[in-house]
C-alpha positions, 0 to 999 in steps of 0.5 A: 459189661454194664456200668449199673448193676440194674441189668442184675447179671447172673456171673459176676467177677471179681478181680484184682492184684493179689492181695488187694481182697478180692477173695474176701469181697467175692466171699462177702458178696456170694453172702449177699447174695444168697441171702437175698429175700425172695431168692429160690435158686442156689448161689455158687461161689466159684474160685479160678485161682489155682492157689484157692483161698475161697474155703480159708475166707468162707470158712464152715461156720459160713455154710448156707443151703442156698449157697455152694462153694467150688474151688476148681482143680485144674489137674483133676478137671483135666483128667475127667475132661480126658477120660470122657472124651478122649475116644473123640479127641484120637479119632479125630486126631487120626481122621485129619492127620498122618498120624498112627495111634502110637504118635496120637496117644502120645500126645494125649497122655502130655499134660498140658501148659496153662492148665489152669486157664484151659479148665477155667474157661471150660467151666465158665463155659459150662456154667455159662449154659446151666441155668441151676445157679441164680448167680455165679460168683466167680473169684478170678486168679490175680491180674495176669493171669486172670487176663489170660482167660481172654487170650484162651478163649482166643486160642481155644476158638482157633484150636476148636476151628483146627479140629473142625478143618480135620473133621472136615477133611473126613467128610470130604473123604466120605462123601466123595466115596459114599456121595453123601455124610451122616453126622456122627459122635464126633460132629456131636462133640465139636459142635458142643466143644464149640458151644462151650467156647462161645458160652464161656466168651459171652460169660466173658464179654457179654453186658446182658450175663455178667459184670466185672468188679475190680478190687484194690487197695488204697496204695500207689503201686496197687492202685496203677496195677488197677488202671492198667488192669481196666485198660485191659479189660476195655481193650478186650470190650469189658467195661468194669461194673465198679471199683471196690477199695478195700480197707479205704482211709476216712479221707478221700484217695486220688484214683488214677485217670483210667479209674475215674468213670467208674462207681467205686464201693468203699470198705473201711479197715475191719477190726478183726479179719475178715473170716467168716459169716459174722466178720464178712458181715459189713463187707457183704453189706457195702457190697451189698448195694451192687444188687440195688436199683442204683450204682454205687455212690462216685466218691470224690477224688482228690487229695493234698499233693503232699498228703500221703495215703497212710499215716507215716508216724505210726511208722516209728513205733514199729521194729522195721526190720532188714532183708540184710540175712537174705544178702548172706551167702546168696544162691546164684538163682533167688526166687520169692515167692507167696500169695498174692499182696505179700510184698513178693516185688518189694522183697525182691527188688530190695534183695537185688539192690543189696546184692548188687551193693555188696557184690560190685564185680558181680552181675546182678538181674531181677527178672519179674515173670509175673505177666502183671508187673509190678517191678518197675512200679517198685524201683521207680524206673520204667522197664521193658523186655530187655534188660535195663540198667537200675539207676545208680547201680552199674552191676544191676539190671532189671526185666520185665518179661513179656513172652508174646514177642518171643513167641513171634520168632517161634511163629516165622520159624514155623511159617518159613518151613511149614512148606516142606513140613507138608512136603515130606509128610508121608501118602497112602492116601491120608494126606491132602494137600489142601486141608493138611495145609489149613490145618497146618496154618490153623495150629501154627496160629493158636498161641499156647497156653503157659506162654508165661512160664515156658519163656520165664524158663529159658530167660532164667537159663539164658541170664545164667548162662551169659555169666557164670558169676551172674546172681539172678533174683526172680519176682514171680507170680503169686502161689500158683502159677509159681508152682506152675513155673516150677512144674513147667521144665518137666511139661517142657521136656515131655513136648519136645521129645515128643514132637522130636520123635515124629520128626525123626519118625517121618524123616522130617528133622532135615527137612524142617532143620531150624525148627528142629535145631529150636527144639533141641536147644529147649529140651537142653536149656529145660533140662538144664532148669530143672537140675538147677531147681532141685540144686539147693548150693544154686537155687532158693526160693524164699517165702514171703508171707503176712501174719495172716490166717489166709495167709498163713494157711496158703503159706503153709500149702506152698511150703509143702509143695515145694518139699513135695517138688524137692526145691530149697527153701532157707527162709521165710519173710514175715511182713508188715508184723505188728505183733509177735508171730502167731507162727513158727516155721520150724527149720526155717529162718525167719526175716521179719520186717516190721510194719510201715502204713506206707508202701516200699518203693523207689530206690532209697526206700528198698536200699532202707530195707536192705541195708 
């Protein structure tokens, strides 16, 4: 992607750590684009975050005939896709596999893990081929799941290749019998799907089509994650167009080395929340420079080594508050949830430290299931996929889960038993050893979407099973993906059940013993997790929020969804409180944490928060 906006790309992505202000910036930039003189085609503001807040920020008073707003509903979009293309998918599976109609219909009825990224990618593919919008402004999910779009793009290419092999098997069979082959509706469907995948990949990576704007706050943990984000983009062949430093202080801010060559736009802290056209105007004015003939001006990056990013003298004016109430009567599984940037990682870290100190005879584990980890940043030490002892606390361990490593083991099992699986396929003229072997290989190479939620579910159960007195604290991904994690046990059980049905139906379970055992164990573990999540004596979600209108709106939606899923919530933590709360969470205990100008980071600061 370009390092200059002079090419005027049509698709603009706004990404960053949750709570950095990407939705605000995407909204303001969409307004700026829609008000350009001479603009003929409308501007589309699109949210791909499953926990949408684009409408909360733009607000009804921002309505303009030249600006359209769309918040992707992945479940509804998937239902529509299946309604339109179910017959094509059923036909291609019938032609390319030995499964009968009952088997195929069973799989087509299943929900897909990672649905948000899949439908987001297809939406981008459609928009890349649709020239009815002058510009498309995309409000991405928080870091980890935004980057999953690149992984899903590769996985989708592999899936389309597998479907093509299935159709090739049919083409070969028809040609062998009739000496000719005529294209049909399935060929047209696969060609359209392939073109959509290519268009989506181009939308993500082609500099002549799209631009990628990173949004950050001038806080050490946020800047550290933003630097990792930039590195991942560059590894995918994408150069960030600009860095927006939101709520920037008057003085200059030192940026990590990875961000030194990225042009910077600074937006100062505003006097009132940027909601609606009028309040967004200063942000839109600052971001309008991205549309000009020159790149944003780079600000000097320096500060004195002992200079804080905040004004600590203001801290003394606030009642800081404590998380001590959360340490009373703990559940075996405590999950911290909420909108990105509200302080979930900080609260999870401090709570885990407090529990370890108060329960010296019990093991405590704090686990990050957000693919964009910042748990190690919070604790001030390097973490990994295996439990590591937290410095100074013998009974506290911390983990930053990396699901891809665990996928490699399943893939190895698949490869080891693939030949046995193929050897057990029924005949009847439908089994072709060459084509079916290639199809199985192609399917086996596809890393499934939603792997984060699946592996997180298994890790939680394993940690609890290892020690019946252990306490597990989960630092979750932001709202939309927390809900996906909570829904994952049912999705996993349904898939495992369908796969086992196929293995048993065709007498293959004994031939692929390792895969069969893995599926049974997977089903048992996820059923246990599902039961645990709905047991208020064992599990609770602590919702973290800020007393700001868009954050409160998302918090209320989260609380409603948790109630619908029958998952217990006893407490809401309101972070960074400056004044009496504007919202009363009826029936829930409210823990208030006073405003601090500097981030809470490191063991000493976290211990004070838990005291």
